[in-house]
C-alpha positions as a printed NumPy array, in Angstrom:
array([[-42.912, 169.066,  98.011],
       [-46.358, 170.495,  97.361],
       [-49.438, 168.278,  97.1  ],
       [-49.748, 168.879,  93.319],
       [-46.111, 167.926,  92.737],
       [-46.576, 164.675,  94.68 ],
       [-49.6  , 163.757,  92.572],
       [-47.674, 164.474,  89.354],
       [-44.762, 162.264,  90.425],
       [-47.063, 159.388,  91.421],
       [-48.866, 159.51 ,  88.056],
       [-45.559, 158.654,  86.363],
       [-45.572, 155.224,  88.056],
       [-47.973, 152.739,  86.503],
       [-47.387, 149.878,  88.98 ],
       [-44.795, 150.908,  91.553],
       [-41.931, 153.301,  92.183],
       [-39.19 , 150.708,  91.516],
       [-36.789, 151.42 ,  88.621],
       [-36.963, 148.032,  86.873],
       [-40.763, 148.038,  87.032],
       [-40.922, 151.52 ,  85.545],
       [-38.402, 150.679,  82.829],
       [-40.371, 147.573,  81.909],
       [-43.585, 149.609,  81.795],
       [-41.962, 151.708,  79.064],
       [-39.836, 149.244,  77.07 ],
       [-40.511, 145.796,  78.5  ],
       [-42.789, 144.471,  75.784],
       [-41.707, 142.297,  72.866],
       [-41.302, 145.165,  70.345],
       [-40.219, 148.457,  71.894],
       [-36.494, 147.766,  72.294],
       [-36.41 , 146.416,  68.738],
       [-37.791, 149.733,  67.476],
       [-35.199, 151.585,  69.559],
       [-32.513, 149.264,  68.162],
       [-33.661, 150.078,  64.628],
       [-33.552, 153.802,  65.382],
       [-30.017, 153.412,  66.77 ],
       [-29.065, 151.626,  63.538],
       [-30.38 , 154.51 ,  61.439],
       [-33.892, 153.51 ,  60.461],
       [-36.16 , 156.544,  60.384],
       [-39.319, 155.731,  58.422],
       [-42.333, 153.553,  59.065],
       [-41.662, 151.277,  56.092],
       [-38.083, 150.729,  57.333],
       [-39.365, 149.501,  60.711],
       [-41.919, 147.242,  59.015],
       [-39.135, 145.683,  56.913],
       [-37.191, 144.474,  59.98 ],
       [-36.775, 140.684,  60.088],
       [-38.915, 140.36 ,  63.225],
       [-42.01 , 141.276,  61.138],
       [-43.796, 143.667,  63.507],
       [-47.452, 144.144,  62.585],
       [-48.389, 147.613,  61.374],
       [-50.947, 148.231,  64.137],
       [-48.448, 147.233,  66.839],
       [-45.745, 149.442,  65.308],
       [-48.12 , 152.43 ,  65.229],
       [-49.056, 151.819,  68.862],
       [-45.435, 151.493,  70.044],
       [-44.339, 154.619,  68.164],
       [-47.124, 156.57 ,  69.897],
       [-46.06 , 155.187,  73.282],
       [-42.405, 156.019,  72.622],
       [-43.362, 159.563,  71.67 ],
       [-45.568, 159.928,  74.775],
       [-42.64 , 158.713,  76.919],
       [-40.39 , 161.333,  75.253],
       [-38.066, 158.655,  73.863],
       [-38.656, 159.652,  70.243],
       [-39.669, 162.7  ,  68.303],
       [-41.071, 162.872,  64.808],
       [-40.577, 165.206,  61.893],
       [-42.687, 165.299,  58.741],
       [-40.866, 164.677,  55.474],
       [-43.928, 164.618,  53.208],
       [-47.124, 166.648,  53.361],
       [-49.668, 164.862,  51.163],
       [-50.194, 162.361,  52.676],
       [-48.314, 163.376,  55.82 ],
       [-45.456, 161.005,  56.571],
       [-42.911, 161.181,  59.338],
       [-39.355, 160.306,  60.185],
       [-38.673, 159.24 ,  63.755],
       [-35.645, 160.219,  65.836],
       [-34.473, 159.299,  69.311],
       [-34.524, 162.09 ,  71.847],
       [-31.704, 162.489,  74.357],
       [-33.723, 160.315,  76.723],
       [-34.008, 157.656,  74.012],
       [-30.32 , 157.922,  73.116],
       [-29.504, 157.277,  76.764],
       [-30.807, 153.722,  76.331],
       [-27.601, 152.881,  74.439],
       [-25.984, 151.168,  77.477],
       [-29.138, 149.095,  78.009],
       [-28.994, 147.829,  74.414],
       [-25.232, 147.241,  74.672],
       [-25.7  , 145.21 ,  77.874],
       [-28.394, 143.069,  76.243],
       [-26.191, 142.467,  73.179],
       [-23.198, 141.575,  75.366],
       [-25.172, 139.213,  77.58 ],
       [-26.886, 137.525,  74.621],
       [-23.64 , 137.016,  72.724],
       [-22.055, 135.506,  75.831],
       [-24.819, 132.969,  76.452],
       [-26.307, 132.377,  72.985],
       [-23.672, 131.485,  70.425],
       [-24.383, 132.484,  66.859],
       [-26.358, 135.65 ,  67.592],
       [-25.553, 138.516,  65.248],
       [-25.494, 142.281,  65.511],
       [-27.244, 144.169,  62.729],
       [-25.128, 146.613,  60.705],
       [-26.125, 150.292,  60.617],
       [-28.519, 151.389,  57.883],
       [-26.82 , 153.076,  54.956],
       [-28.91 , 156.048,  53.952],
       [-28.904, 157.972,  50.724],
       [-28.733, 161.682,  51.242],
       [-31.706, 163.475,  49.78 ],
       [-31.395, 166.893,  48.236],
       [-33.158, 168.556,  51.176],
       [-30.592, 167.042,  53.582],
       [-27.464, 168.366,  51.883],
       [-27.562, 171.763,  53.582],
       [-28.431, 170.339,  56.994],
       [-25.714, 169.757,  59.544],
       [-25.572, 166.235,  60.997],
       [-26.833, 165.745,  64.534],
       [-24.048, 165.423,  67.037],
       [-23.959, 162.206,  69.037]])
């Protein structure tokens, strides 16, 4: 490995090279996995994330969305130009967190009776979406 490549790899580690540490650096705060959960359930727009029952503050949501985009876990696509507004989508890397979420749900349901799983978001199809093919899972 060349010197430049070593430096690039080391910059990816905020605290250490251990997998759990690095995972927690990305999604170990109080809000990030909830945003990923909402994306998995079909939420796409800022106001949909804000309406989640956990009541994330707008400034925290904006910060976490930026961090998720920087980590290549989400991508955004504008749906309105004036003012510019975006829809958020999980990337392949973000989609690959599905087993992590499933493990958390399974563990929580085993040890905390009465916890509930949210149903997927039912979306209305807008005119501009009719000709688009659905994304394959």
